[in-house]
C-alpha positions, -999 to +999 in steps of 0.1 A: -252-090-094-223-115-097-233-151-091-227-160-055-206-189-042-225-218-028-229-226+009-198-248+010-168-231+026-134-248+026-103-240+047-085-232+015-111-206+006-109-190+040-071-187+035-076-172+000-100-146+014-076-136+042-047-134+017-065-113-008-085-091+016-056-088+039-020-099+043-025-136+051-022-152+085-011-182+105-030-216+103-047-206+136-060-173+122-073-191+091-090-217+114-108-189+132-120-172+100-131-206+085-151-214+116-173-183+110-186-195+076-183-176+044-208-148+049-198-140+085-161-141+076-166-116+048-187-093+071-159-094+098-135-081+072-159-055+058-169-042+093-140-046+116-143-037+153-108-023+156-109+015+159-092+035+130-071+054+155-060+024+174-024+031+163-013+067+168+005+085+140+040+096+147+042+128+168+060+147+141+030+140+117+004+156+139-012+189+128+002+207+158+038+196+149+033+204+112+024+240+122+053+242+146+078+230+120+064+255+094+070+283+119+105+270+125+112+270+087+099+305+082+121+317+111+151+299+096+145+315+062+142+349+078+174+345+098+192+331+068+183+362+047+197+384+074+228+363+077+236+362+040+231+399+034+263+413+019+277+378+010+287+368-024+262+347-043+284+316-038+288+322-001+251+328+003+243+296-015+266+276+006+251+291+038+216+283+026+225+247+020+241+243+054+211+258+071+186+236+053+206+204+058+192+198+093+156+198+079+165+176+050+180+150+073+150+152+095+127+147+065+146+116+054+144+102+088+107+109+091+102+092+057+118+060+069+099+062+102+066+066+083+073+035+062+080+015+094+049+029+111+027+017+082+043-017+078+038-022+116+001-014+111-002-039+082+014-066+103-005-060+136-039-048+125-071-066+134-087-048+104-067-062+075-091-053+047-091-017+058-053-016+057-053-034+023-077-008+009-054+019+023-027+004+002-050+003-028-059+040-024-022+049-019-015+033-053-047+048-069-041+083-057-004+081-059+018+107-044+055+105-034+077+120-008+103+125-035+083+155-047+061+164-017+092+162+006+071+165+037+065+130+052+041+145+077+017+155+049+019+120+034+010+104+068-019+128+070-030+117+036-025+080+046-050+086+075-074+101+050-072+069+029-078+048+060-107+069+071-125+064+038-109+030+029-143+012+031-166+041+028-177+066+001-155+068-030-171+101-041-165+118-008-129+105-008-122+119-042-135+153-032-112+153-002-082+141-022-087+170-046-081+193-016-055+173+001-022+191+007+001+162-004-019+157-037-020+194-044+018+197-040+024+165-060+003+177-090+009+214-087-026+225-079-014+252-056+004+269-085-028+271-107-042+305-111-068+323-133-052+329-167-025+304-160-042+271-151-021+240-145-035+209-162-017+182-142-045+174-117-073+180-142-058+154-165-050+128-138-083+131-120-100+118-152-073+095-167-061+078-135-086+085-107-121+083-121-129+078-158-099+061-174-082+069-207-103+077-238-133+089-219-127+127-221-112+152-245-082+176-244-108+204-242-123+187-211-089+188-195-084+225-203-118+234-190-114+214-158-080+230-152-097+264-153-121+251-126-093+239-103-077+274-100-074+295-069-066+267-044-036+273-020-020+254+008-018+270+043+014+255+056+007+264+092-026+245+093-020+219+065-054+230+051-065+243+017-079+277+011-098+288-020-090+324-031-118+336-053-097+363-069-074+335-083-103+313-094-115+314-130-152+320-124-161+320-161-185+296-178-169+262-187-181+234-210-171+201-194-182+166-206-211+182-224-223+203-195-220+241-190-216+260-158-193+282-137-177+251-122-152+251-095-132+219-086-161+204-067-184+211-096-161+193-120-161+162-098-199+162-095-201+161-133-175+132-134-196+112-109-226+115-131-208+095-158-215+058-159-178+051-168-167+062-133-183+033-117-170+009-143-134+022-140-132+018-102-151-015-102-126-029-127-096-017-106-111-032-075-117-066-092-082-067-107-066-057-073-084-084-053-090-111-080-074-112-114-067-091-145-089-089-176-122-099-160-153-106-181-171-074-191-203-089-178-187-090-143-177-054-145-213-045-156-227-062-125-202-045-101-206-011-117-244-014-114-240-021-077-216+008-073-239+033-089-270+020-070-252+024-037-241+060-047-204+050-047-203+032-014-175+007-014-189-019+010-216-033-013-191-037-042-164-054-020-191-076-004-202-087-039-166-095-049-158-116-018-191-135-019-190-142-056-185-177-070-158-164-094-136-150-066-131-186-054-127-201-088-096-220-099-087-191-122-086-168-092-071-188-063-033-190-060-029-171-092-018-136-082+018-126-079+025-112-044+035-076-044+066-070-022+047-057+007+023-087+006+053-110+002+071-097+032+042-092+057+025-124+048+057-143+052+062-129+087+026-138+096+031-173+085+063-176+105+043-162+135+070-135+141+063-115+172+070-083+153+085-069+121+123-066+118+117-029+111+150-019+097+152-049+075+116-042+063+129-009+049+157-027+031+132-052+016+111-024+001+141-008-017+153-042-030+120-054-043+107-022-058+078-011-036+088+017-013+058+030+007+051+067+002+073+066-029+055+051-059+074+056-091+050+081-107+014+094-105+002+061-121+014+042-091+032+009-093+030-017-121+015-049-107+014-085-116+043-099-136+061-065-133+070-075-097+091-104-108+124-105-128+156-125-124+170-100-098+139-096-077+132-133-076+167-141-064+163-113-038+131-128-026+148-161-020+176-143-001+150-124+020+133-157+029+167-171+039+173-141+062+140-144+079+140-182+082+176-185+094+177-157+119+195-132+097+224-155+088+219-151+051+240-128+029+228-095+041+257-072+048+264-038+063+268-026+027+232-035+020+221-013+049+243+016+038+212+036+027+203+042+064+237+056+074+236+091+087+199+092+093+202+096+131+174+089+155+184+052+159+178+044+123+212+028+119+206+006+149+171-003+137+184-012+102+211-035+115+193-049+146+197-086+150+169-108+138+168-140+158+144-158+135+111-177+142+104-197+173+107-231+157+099-249+189+064-234+187+061-233+150+071-269+145+070-288+178+095-316+183+069-342+185+056-333+150+091-338+135+090-376+141+069-382+110+085-363+081+055-366+058+032-351+085+057-323+091+061-315+054+024-315+048+018-292+078+044-268+065+029-269+030-005-261+045+010-232+064+029-216+035+009-225+005-026-233+018-032-257-010-020-290-025+010-284-047+011-298-083+040-315-099+069-329-078+071-301-053+059-321-023+082-350-032+112-327-034+105-312+000+101-346+015+133-359-001+152-328+012+138-334+048+147-371+046+183-363+035+188-337+062+173-357+091+198-371+116+190-384+150+165-355+154+153-329+130+169-297+143+157-261+143+184-253+117+171-281+095+135-268+098+148-233+089+165-247+058+134-267+048+112-235+051+138-216+031+136-242+003+098-240+003+098-202+001+124-203-027+100-217-052+077-202-079+047-215-060+055-193-030+054-161-051+017-166-057-012-160-034 
């Protein structure tokens, strides 16, 4: 077991825990977590009281609506075939495109609404670790609407991740293997006896369980044979297994022989010690830092195996460990775009997300929910930052601090044109900015040093090295007139957020 942190419990450590195990919070929220003490704070995050279904999924993503839409599509295809009979190939193709355009526009709109729905959950949830782990699983078991093309199936998958977010990794993996979105993304539904598709068989080992170098090409071929015969029922969004299309012959996989189906292959995978090591490492790197000591992974993997792949014991060990609160770990992780945006709004105590602008932020910073770049998910860490994205982060901070007065134009929102359903209005809706009278009360502005220190605590949750504090104080002194106005508070906050320090959490 990892060495535990001692009984001391600082406000900065509470902030660190809330940032990494969630999406940050206001000073008041950090105060509340700090008052619990380390152990109770961790348990509150691990075992939230908020119900999983406290936020309903969009109506169009329900199983009932998925079935209705499938029937509508089947009827459209049937009508289209009748309508195009006797047409030239060119005329028929044009007619098909026109008929499908309505559904394509609806899918694009639903994709944007799904992103807003999930961002709203991240911002408002009282179970931040569960939502952070849902993001982890979305990256780990990456699928994208660009190939799946049915946002409703991705929302259903998102609910699956949330259901198992803090539960049984083995059970989650079995369910993902039969998840409609995953099957469509990795072509499992096209895999038949005699013509197995190796996509899922490869990724389930390389990316989902064992990691590279822990299996052979022959293992991939044998596993692909096992994952044959599965098909998607589009009316029920469920998976059927057709025994006639399944290769029921004997297979040799990771040294074991048997007439394995997909579930049998996964059972063999979970007998391998490397599975626990691979996931333990990914969890540590997601919540703490990259390139951990191998002894730390040994400890976490032992806990994971002993608990039969339950996630709570591993997460508890991470968040109570001495190393998680070390100088090397705290304030040393580059915020991913979603973290950057949601945490900023929590610190500004915004009443809600500027939903349309949130969609713009994703596209500009390179982390679009439900659309990771490939099956390996996003690149993390330093990959989030380059000259362009850093400048864009500064502009986004300006937009949020100054009530939308920064250089965000209609051209930037052009991607939402034509989406219908109020998306254009949502994208261009006015953002009035934070309530600075509450955020920074007038009385607190009389002493600039006190005001600057309180804002540093709010935004950075730590003392800043170098001349950062002095530069903030000098800026405030230069700007102050008879009173320190809301506009000047906004400009000071924007300056603070436009620093390298603010990109770290």
